[in-house]
C-alpha positions as CSV (number, residue, x, y, z in Angstrom):
1,M,6.3,-15.1,-28.0
2,N,6.5,-18.0,-25.6
3,A,3.8,-18.3,-23.0
4,A,3.8,-20.6,-20.0
5,R,2.1,-21.0,-16.6
6,R,4.3,-21.2,-13.6
7,A,3.6,-21.9,-10.0
8,S,5.1,-20.0,-7.1
9,G,4.2,-20.9,-3.5
10,G,1.1,-22.7,-4.7
11,R,0.0,-19.8,-6.9
12,D,-0.2,-19.7,-10.6
13,F,1.0,-16.8,-12.8
14,I,1.3,-16.5,-16.6
15,V,4.6,-15.8,-18.2
16,H,5.1,-14.4,-21.7
17,V,8.7,-14.1,-23.1
18,I,9.0,-11.6,-25.9
19,Q,12.0,-12.4,-28.2
20,G,13.7,-10.5,-31.0
21,G,11.3,-7.6,-30.8
22,T,8.4,-9.6,-32.2
23,I,5.2,-8.9,-30.3
24,A,2.5,-11.4,-31.0
25,A,-1.2,-11.7,-30.1
26,R,-1.7,-8.0,-29.4
27,R,-5.3,-7.6,-28.4
28,S,-5.8,-4.0,-27.5
29,R,-9.5,-3.4,-27.2
30,L,-9.6,0.1,-28.7
31,S,-13.1,0.6,-29.8
32,A,-13.7,1.3,-33.5
33,G,-15.2,4.6,-32.7
34,A,-12.5,5.7,-30.2
35,R,-11.5,9.3,-31.0
36,M,-7.8,10.1,-30.8
37,S,-6.8,13.5,-29.6
38,T,-3.6,15.1,-28.3
39,A,-3.0,15.0,-24.6
40,S,-2.3,18.7,-24.6
41,S,-5.7,19.5,-25.8
42,Q,-7.4,17.3,-23.3
43,R,-5.5,18.4,-20.2
44,K,-7.5,20.0,-17.4
45,A,-6.2,22.9,-15.4
46,M,-3.3,21.6,-13.2
47,P,-5.0,20.5,-10.0
48,I,-3.4,20.0,-6.6
49,A,-3.9,17.4,-3.9
50,H,-2.8,17.8,-0.3
51,H,-1.4,15.2,2.1
52,G,-0.6,17.1,5.2
53,D,1.9,19.8,4.3
54,V,2.8,18.1,1.0
55,A,1.2,19.4,-2.2
56,I,1.0,16.9,-5.0
57,H,0.4,18.3,-8.5
58,Y,-1.2,16.1,-11.1
59,D,-2.6,16.3,-14.6
60,S,-6.0,15.0,-15.6
61,Y,-7.0,14.0,-19.1
62,G,-10.1,12.7,-20.7
63,D,-13.7,12.3,-19.5
64,V,-13.8,12.8,-15.7
65,D,-16.6,10.3,-15.5
66,A,-14.7,7.6,-17.3
67,P,-12.9,4.8,-15.5
68,A,-9.6,6.2,-14.1
69,V,-6.0,5.2,-14.7
70,L,-3.3,6.7,-12.3
71,L,0.3,6.9,-13.6
72,M,3.3,7.0,-11.3
73,A,6.9,7.5,-12.5
74,G,10.2,6.3,-11.2
75,A,12.8,7.7,-8.8
76,G,13.5,11.4,-9.2
77,R,11.3,11.6,-12.3
78,P,8.3,13.9,-12.8
79,A,5.0,13.0,-14.4
80,T,6.4,13.8,-17.9
81,D,7.9,10.3,-18.1
82,F,4.4,9.4,-19.3
83,D,4.3,11.3,-22.6
84,A,1.4,12.5,-24.8
85,P,1.2,9.3,-27.0
86,F,0.9,7.2,-23.9
87,I,-1.8,9.4,-22.5
88,D,-3.6,9.6,-25.8
89,G,-3.7,5.8,-26.2
90,L,-5.4,5.5,-22.8
91,T,-7.9,8.3,-23.3
92,A,-8.8,7.0,-26.8
93,A,-9.5,3.6,-25.1
94,G,-12.1,5.4,-22.9
95,F,-10.2,6.1,-19.7
96,R,-9.7,9.2,-17.6
97,V,-5.9,9.5,-17.2
98,M,-4.1,11.1,-14.2
99,R,-0.4,11.4,-14.0
100,L,1.1,12.8,-10.8
101,D,4.4,14.4,-9.9
102,S,5.6,12.3,-6.9
103,R,6.7,14.3,-3.9
104,D,10.1,15.9,-4.6
105,T,9.5,15.9,-8.4
106,G,8.0,18.3,-10.9
107,L,5.6,20.8,-9.4
108,S,4.9,18.9,-6.2
109,T,6.4,19.8,-2.8
110,A,10.2,19.5,-2.8
111,F,12.5,18.8,0.1
112,P,15.5,21.0,-0.6
113,G,18.4,20.7,1.7
114,V,17.1,17.5,3.4
115,S,19.8,14.9,3.4
116,A,18.9,11.4,2.1
117,N,21.2,9.9,4.7
118,L,21.7,7.0,2.2
119,C,24.5,5.3,4.0
120,A,22.7,5.5,7.4
121,V,19.5,4.1,5.8
122,Y,21.6,1.4,4.0
123,H,23.3,0.2,7.2
124,A,20.1,0.2,9.2
125,A,18.3,-1.7,6.5
126,R,21.1,-4.3,6.2
127,G,21.2,-4.7,9.9
128,G,17.4,-5.2,10.2
129,A,17.1,-2.0,12.3
130,P,14.4,0.6,11.5
131,A,15.6,2.9,8.7
132,N,14.6,6.5,8.7
133,P,14.5,7.9,5.2
134,P,13.2,11.5,4.8
135,Y,10.0,9.9,3.7
136,A,8.8,6.4,3.0
137,I,7.0,4.4,0.3
138,A,4.0,4.6,2.6
139,D,4.1,8.4,2.5
140,M,4.2,8.3,-1.3
141,A,1.3,5.9,-1.4
142,A,-0.7,8.2,0.8
143,D,0.1,11.0,-1.6
144,A,-1.5,8.9,-4.4
145,I,-4.6,8.4,-2.2
146,A,-4.8,12.1,-1.7
147,V,-4.7,12.6,-5.5
148,L,-7.6,10.1,-6.0
149,D,-9.5,11.9,-3.2
150,A,-8.9,15.3,-4.7
151,A,-10.0,14.0,-8.2
152,G,-13.1,12.5,-6.8
153,V,-12.0,9.0,-7.9
154,D,-13.0,6.1,-5.7
155,R,-11.0,3.4,-7.5
156,A,-8.4,3.5,-10.3
157,H,-6.2,1.3,-12.4
158,I,-2.7,1.9,-11.1
159,V,0.3,2.0,-13.4
160,G,3.7,2.2,-11.7
161,R,7.1,2.4,-13.3
162,S,10.2,1.4,-11.3
163,L,9.8,3.2,-7.9
164,G,6.2,4.0,-8.9
165,G,5.6,0.3,-9.1
166,M,6.7,-0.2,-5.4
167,V,4.2,2.6,-4.5
168,A,1.5,0.9,-6.5
169,Q,2.1,-2.4,-4.7
170,H,1.8,-0.7,-1.4
171,L,-1.5,0.8,-2.4
172,A,-2.8,-2.7,-3.5
173,I,-1.8,-4.1,-0.1
174,H,-2.9,-1.3,2.2
175,A,-5.8,0.3,0.2
176,P,-7.2,-2.5,-1.9
177,A,-10.6,-0.9,-2.3
178,R,-8.9,2.0,-4.2
179,V,-7.1,-0.3,-6.7
180,A,-9.0,-1.7,-9.7
181,S,-5.9,-3.3,-11.2
182,L,-2.1,-3.0,-11.2
183,A,0.4,-2.7,-14.1
184,L,4.0,-2.8,-12.8
185,V,6.8,-1.8,-15.2
186,M,10.4,-2.4,-14.3
187,A,9.4,-2.8,-10.7
188,N,10.4,-4.8,-7.6
189,S,8.6,-5.7,-4.4
190,R,11.5,-5.6,-1.9
191,S,14.6,-3.5,-1.2
192,L,17.6,-3.7,-3.6
193,I,19.8,-3.4,-0.5
194,D,21.8,-6.5,-1.6
195,R,22.6,-5.1,-5.0
196,I,23.8,-1.6,-4.2
197,G,27.2,-0.7,-2.7
198,E,28.1,2.2,-0.5
199,A,30.2,3.8,-3.3
200,T,27.2,4.0,-5.5
201,L,25.2,5.6,-2.7
202,D,27.9,8.1,-1.9
203,Q,28.0,9.1,-5.6
204,L,24.3,9.5,-5.7
205,E,24.0,11.6,-2.6
206,A,26.9,13.8,-3.8
207,E,25.4,14.3,-7.2
208,S,25.1,18.0,-8.3
209,I,23.0,19.0,-11.3
210,P,23.1,22.8,-11.6
211,D,21.3,23.3,-14.9
212,A,19.4,21.7,-17.8
213,D,22.6,21.0,-19.7
214,A,24.1,19.1,-16.7
215,Y,20.9,17.1,-16.4
216,V,21.0,16.2,-20.1
217,A,24.6,14.9,-19.6
218,R,23.5,13.0,-16.6
219,Q,20.6,11.3,-18.4
220,L,22.9,10.3,-21.3
221,R,25.2,8.6,-18.8
222,V,22.3,6.9,-17.1
223,F,21.0,5.5,-20.4
224,Q,24.5,4.2,-21.3
225,A,24.6,2.4,-17.9
226,N,21.0,1.2,-17.8
227,G,19.8,1.0,-21.5
228,I,20.5,-1.0,-24.6
229,A,23.0,0.3,-27.1
230,E,20.7,-0.3,-30.1
231,D,18.1,2.0,-28.5
232,F,20.5,4.8,-27.8
233,D,19.2,8.1,-29.3
234,A,21.0,11.1,-27.9
235,D,18.6,13.6,-29.4
236,R,15.6,11.8,-27.9
237,I,17.2,11.4,-24.5
238,A,18.2,15.0,-24.4
239,A,14.8,16.3,-25.5
240,E,13.1,14.2,-22.8
241,A,15.6,15.3,-20.2
242,R,14.9,19.0,-21.0
243,I,11.1,18.4,-20.7
244,A,11.7,16.8,-17.3
245,W,14.0,19.6,-16.2
246,A,11.4,22.2,-17.2
247,R,8.7,20.4,-15.2
248,G,11.0,20.1,-12.1
249,V,14.1,18.1,-11.2
250,H,15.1,18.9,-7.6
251,P,18.5,18.6,-6.0
252,G,18.8,15.4,-4.0
253,A,15.4,14.1,-4.9
254,T,16.6,11.0,-6.6
255,A,18.8,10.2,-3.5
256,R,15.8,10.7,-1.2
257,H,13.6,8.4,-3.4
258,F,16.4,5.8,-3.3
259,A,16.4,6.1,0.5
260,A,12.7,5.3,0.5
261,A,13.2,2.3,-1.7
262,L,16.2,1.0,0.3
263,A,14.1,1.2,3.5
264,A,11.0,-0.4,2.0
265,E,9.5,-3.5,3.6
266,D,9.6,-6.8,1.8
267,M,6.1,-6.8,0.3
268,R,6.1,-10.3,-1.0
269,P,4.3,-12.0,1.9
270,A,1.5,-9.4,1.8
271,L,1.2,-9.6,-2.0
272,A,-0.4,-13.0,-1.5
273,G,-3.5,-11.2,-0.4
274,V,-3.7,-8.9,-3.4
275,A,-6.8,-9.5,-5.4
276,A,-6.3,-6.8,-8.0
277,P,-5.6,-8.2,-11.5
278,T,-1.9,-7.6,-12.1
279,L,0.3,-7.2,-15.2
280,V,4.1,-7.2,-14.6
281,I,6.2,-6.0,-17.5
282,H,10.0,-6.4,-17.2
283,G,13.2,-6.4,-19.3
284,A,15.3,-9.5,-19.5
285,R,18.4,-7.2,-19.7
286,D,17.5,-4.9,-16.8
287,P,20.7,-4.2,-14.9
288,V,19.0,-2.2,-12.1
289,I,16.2,-4.6,-11.1
290,P,17.2,-8.1,-12.2
291,P,14.5,-10.2,-14.0
292,A,14.4,-12.5,-11.0
293,Y,12.8,-9.8,-9.0
294,A,10.0,-9.5,-11.5
295,V,9.5,-13.2,-11.5
296,E,9.2,-13.3,-7.7
297,T,6.8,-10.3,-7.7
298,A,4.5,-12.0,-10.3
299,G,4.8,-15.2,-8.3
300,A,3.8,-13.5,-5.1
301,I,0.5,-12.0,-6.6
302,P,-2.2,-14.5,-7.3
303,C,-2.9,-15.0,-11.1
304,A,-0.5,-12.2,-12.1
305,E,0.6,-12.0,-15.7
306,L,4.4,-11.6,-16.3
307,V,5.6,-10.3,-19.7
308,M,9.4,-10.6,-20.0
309,I,10.8,-8.7,-22.9
310,E,14.1,-9.9,-24.1
311,E,15.3,-6.7,-25.7
312,M,14.5,-4.4,-22.8
313,A,16.7,-3.1,-20.0
314,H,15.9,-0.3,-17.5
315,D,14.8,2.4,-19.9
316,A,11.9,3.4,-22.0
317,P,12.6,4.1,-25.7
318,P,9.5,5.0,-27.7
319,H,9.0,1.6,-29.2
320,L,8.9,0.0,-25.8
321,R,6.5,2.6,-24.4
322,A,4.2,1.9,-27.4
323,D,4.3,-1.8,-26.5
324,W,3.6,-1.2,-22.8
325,L,0.7,1.0,-23.8
326,R,-0.8,-1.8,-25.9
327,R,-0.5,-4.3,-23.1
328,I,-1.8,-2.0,-20.4
329,V,-4.8,-1.0,-22.6
330,R,-5.6,-4.7,-23.1
331,H,-5.1,-5.4,-19.4
332,V,-7.4,-2.7,-18.2
333,T,-10.1,-3.0,-20.9
334,T,-10.5,-6.8,-20.2
335,L,-11.6,-5.9,-16.7
336,D,-14.8,-4.2,-15.6
337,A,-13.9,-0.9,-17.2
338,G,-17.5,0.1,-17.5
339,T,-17.9,0.6,-13.8
340,P,-17.7,4.3,-13.0
341,S,-14.6,5.2,-10.9
342,H,-15.8,8.6,-9.5
343,M,-17.1,9.1,-6.0
């Protein structure tokens, strides 16, 4: 592991480059007496938060009086992207863990039949005109606030993966009192409008996934495009796809999430005012969100820590999820985790 301190716009941030799969200096502060248990045995009855007419389902694990961690998944993906071992690691470290189904995923409100209008959003964003996606990153951030309110949580550590990372940054900018820290995995802080062509958008908007088998086939294709060959495990990918399908994968949801991301504001200028301690984890081989985007995100946030993993793309095989967990546990436990998070 190589570590260096870089400066960006007069601000320092720490960079760790992880090479060859070797992870050094792991300092997870799991207490010696921490009790491991399965996430399924700790889950509370599925609660619901409301933001206007939108219902957001979320799971809650662990001691409700413990410091809270809120997990947000990527585009079109339900809360099950954060699996039981990930949740168990956080609860064993002494945290209350909440994972939400973003709007249009899982058991939360879906928007069937609502067109993403990807090409219209694309052209508006490229031309600097107001883009009008079905809903915006700001709406998804307000959903997360509704979850914190419903759970009685005043302040939480926010973990966002891919699109969830954009939502997390919006929270840190616009609701800083609710954010104890940020962990951004495979995330960007501005639209990917310059990297996506109209043909890709047309394909995404026309996508039809009638059943679980079709979704498995789709996820296998996505991994082959976005992952690393050495990590390809068809059985694992298929099993996780079926779990997600059972939770709720809605027609057009990924396209609508993409529309929100394409229309997103450039958050980099505002990130200069973010005081929440921030960990940025990214793959050096990410074909969806290039590593340069992670570097600029970390450079925009004062004192952010950037971990660039050489053998990581835009996917989450179990060995990488375990590494993220160790780093996130270290990140949140080095902060003032003893402060109660409930209202």
